[in-house]
N, C-alpha and C positions, 0 to 999 in steps of 0.2 A: 374520512380519516379521523375527524374530530370525535366521532362516537367510539372508535377503537381506543384512542388516547384516554378518553374518559373512563372506559372500562379498565384500562391499565391502572389509572389513578385510584379507582375504587378498590381494585384488588390489592394495590400497594398499601392503601390505608388499612385494609383488613390485616395484612401481614404485619404491619407496624404494631398491632395490638398483641399478636401472639408470638412474635419472634424475639430473640435476644438482640443486643446492640450490634454484635458482629454480623449476625445473620441479616439484620436490617440493612446494613451498609452494602452487603452483597446484593440484596434484592434491589436496592436503589440503583446500583451500577447496572445491573442486568436490565432493569426497566428503562433506564436512560438510553442504553444501547438499542433496545427494541424500538423505542420511539424514534430515535435517529434513523434507524433502518426504514421505518415506515415513511418518514418524511422524504428520504432520498428516493424510495420506490415510487411514491406518489408524484414527486417532482418530475421524475423520469417519464412517467405516464402522461403527465400534463403537457410535457414537451411534444409528445406524439399527438395528443389530442388537440393541440393548437392548430393543426392542419386539417383541411378537408380530406375526407377519405371517400373513395369511389365505391359505392355499394354494388354497382354493376360494372363488371370488368371489360365489357365491350367484346368479349369473345364467346362466352357460354353462360349457363345459368348456375354456375358454382356459387354457393353461398345462399341459395334460395331453394324452396320446396314448392312444388305445384300441387294445388288441391282444387278439383272440380266437383261440383255437386253430383253425387251418384258414382263417383270414382274414388279409388284408393289414393292415398297420398303418394305423389311421385308420378302418377299417370298423366302425362301431358296430352290431354284429349285433343285429337286431330291436329297435333303439333301447333297448338294455339300460341303458346309462348315460345319465341325463338329469337335468334340473333341474325340480323340482316344488315350488312354494310356497317358493322360496328354499333348498330342501334338495337335496343331491346324492343321487340315488336309484339303486339297482340294482334294476331292475324286470323282471318276467317275464310281464307281462300280454299280450304278443304271442307267447308260446311255447305250443306244444301239448305239447312234451316237451323236456327239457333236452338230451339227446343229447350229453353231455360237452362242451358248448360253454363251456369255462372261459375267462373273460375277465379282463382287468386294465386299469385306468386308471392310467397311469404318468406321473409328473411329467416335465415337460421338463427341469427343473433337477436338478442333483446336489447332495447335501448330505452333510456329514461329521460335524460336532459340533453337536448341537442337542437341544432338547426338542420333542417332538411331543405336542399335546393334541387329542383327538378325542372328539366327542360323537356317539353312534350308537344305533340301535335296530333290532330286527327286527320286521317287520310281516307279518301274515297267514300263509298256508301256503306250504310249499315247492312249487316247480313239479314237475310229474310227471317222473319219471325221475331226480331228484336223488338222490345217494347218502345213506344214512342218516347218515353222519358229517358231511355238509354241511348238516344241518338247523340253522337259526339259526347259521350259520357264515360268517364273512367273515375278512378279515385285512389287516394292514398289512405290506406287503412292503418291508423296509428294506435299504439298500445294494443295491438291485435293479439288474440289468442294464437297458440301455435297451430300449425297445420295438423299435427297429430291429435290435437284435442278436439278438432271439429267432428261433428257427427257425419256419417256417410252421405246423407242427403242434404246437408246444411248448405244453403245458398250463400250466406255471407258470414264471415267470422265476427264474433263479438269484438267490437273495436270502436274507435272514433274515426269516421270517414271524412276526409277532406275531398270534396268533389272537384274533379278536373273536368271542365266543360268547354265545349266549342260552340260557336254561334250557329244558329239554325238559319239565320238570314237577318232581315230587318226586324229584330225583336229586342226585348228588354231582359233577356236571360242574364242571370248573374253567374259569376264564377267563384271558386273557392268557398262554396257554401259548406256547412257542416251537417252531417247526418249521424245518427246514433243507433246502429244495429246492436241491440242487447245492452245498451248503455244509457246513462243519464249525464248531462252536463248542466252547468249553471250559466245563464245569460243575464248579465246585469244583476247578478246576485240571486236570481230566481231559477228554479229547475225548469229546463226546457221540456214542455209537455208534448210538443209535436216532434215528429221524427227528424225533420230537417229545419235548418234556419239559414236564411240567405245572408250573404255578405254584401258589402257595398261596391264590389268590383264587377264591372261589366265584362262579358265574354268578348273574345276576339274571333271575328269571322275568318273564313278561309282556312288555308293549310299552313300558315306561318307557325314557326316555333314560338312557344310561350314558356316563359320562365317564372316560376313561383317559389316562394320560400315559406317555410313553416317553422315556428319556434315552439319547442315543447319543454316544459319545466315540470317533469314528474307528474304529480296529480294536482298541481297548482294552476298554472296558466298555459293556455295554448294561444298562439298568435298566427294569423294568416296574413301574408304580405304579398303585394303585387307592385312591382317597380319600386320597392322600398317603402311603400305606403301600407299602413295597417288598415286592413279591410274587414277584419273580424277578430274578436277576442272572446274567450270563454274560459271557465274555470271548473275545477273539482270533478274531473271525469270519474265515473264509478259504474259498477254493474247495476243493471236494472233488476230489481227484485221480482218483477213480473216476467222476466226472461226465463225460458225453460232450462237454460244452462246456468242460472244464477248460483245454485248450490255447488255445482261442479267446479265453477271457476273461482269461488271464494278463496282468498289467500290466507294461509294460517298466520302470516305476518301482518298483512295490511287490510284484511277483511275484504270489503267490496270496493275499496279505493284502487284505482288503476294508476299505479305509480310508474309502470314500465310495461313494455310489451314488444312484440314484433312489428315490423313494417311490411305492408302488403300492397301489391299492385293488382288492380281488378281486370277482369275480362267480362264485359257486359254487353257485347254484340257489335261494337264499332271498332274498326282497326285504329290502333293507337301506337305511336312510335315514341320512344324515350331516348333522347340523345345523351342525357346526363341524369344520374341519380347520385347525389353526393351528400355527405353528412359531416357536420362539425360537432364533435362530442363536447358537451358543456358540463359533464359530470364532475363533481368536486370530491369524489371518493375514489377508492382504489378498485372498484369493480370493473371487469372487462365489459 
């Protein structure tokens, strides 16, 4: 909203130069009314944004689009993404073999500044043909490209991936790691040169529900939290110039900076259940 008010002020200053005294007074009154309307509008929206909203309605996949590698947008391959008992489920009971059919459930809406809270668990065994690294492995793809902009055979959307992992057994596997498909981030002020970076959070074994939170502040700071404890922080997400989709995804307003994007849930070969996916909008502007 501050940017809008600034543009109004600059426009008013320009009119002050070229208009008569009577016209200037009329312009001042009109500008004041416009600013007051913007303030009231934003205040109203902030009241709504002060509450957590449910991104998954517990009944169907409304508000999301399905995209599988090798399939058109909207084709839910082998009914992988579904609703069971009020939970969002990534299921493989209709598969004989995984065959690298990586899938994503991508939100219709775009988000920029927010807190994301997710409750999930891994159930049963991995489907035949799934990679060893994908055992009890899912992810939250943040600042993701849209489903429609993905190439037909593309495995993963360009995004920032927050890994959701479950324990393999008596191991030192970490949870809430970050991976960077088609993107670059800074860790401790330096660009991350590897694809993934581990957090300080240990995984939970078994099939108990796990709750995690992510804080996203545009293209400045991302924070991963487990039980309220900060386990990973990084900054300045941006497109990777070495990615084949770099030129296509450049923004005319922000260039290679990733200031906002869709939220996506993965399908990587292990049954995953989501009991809650909710968002608290932290935006300080008037955008939806």
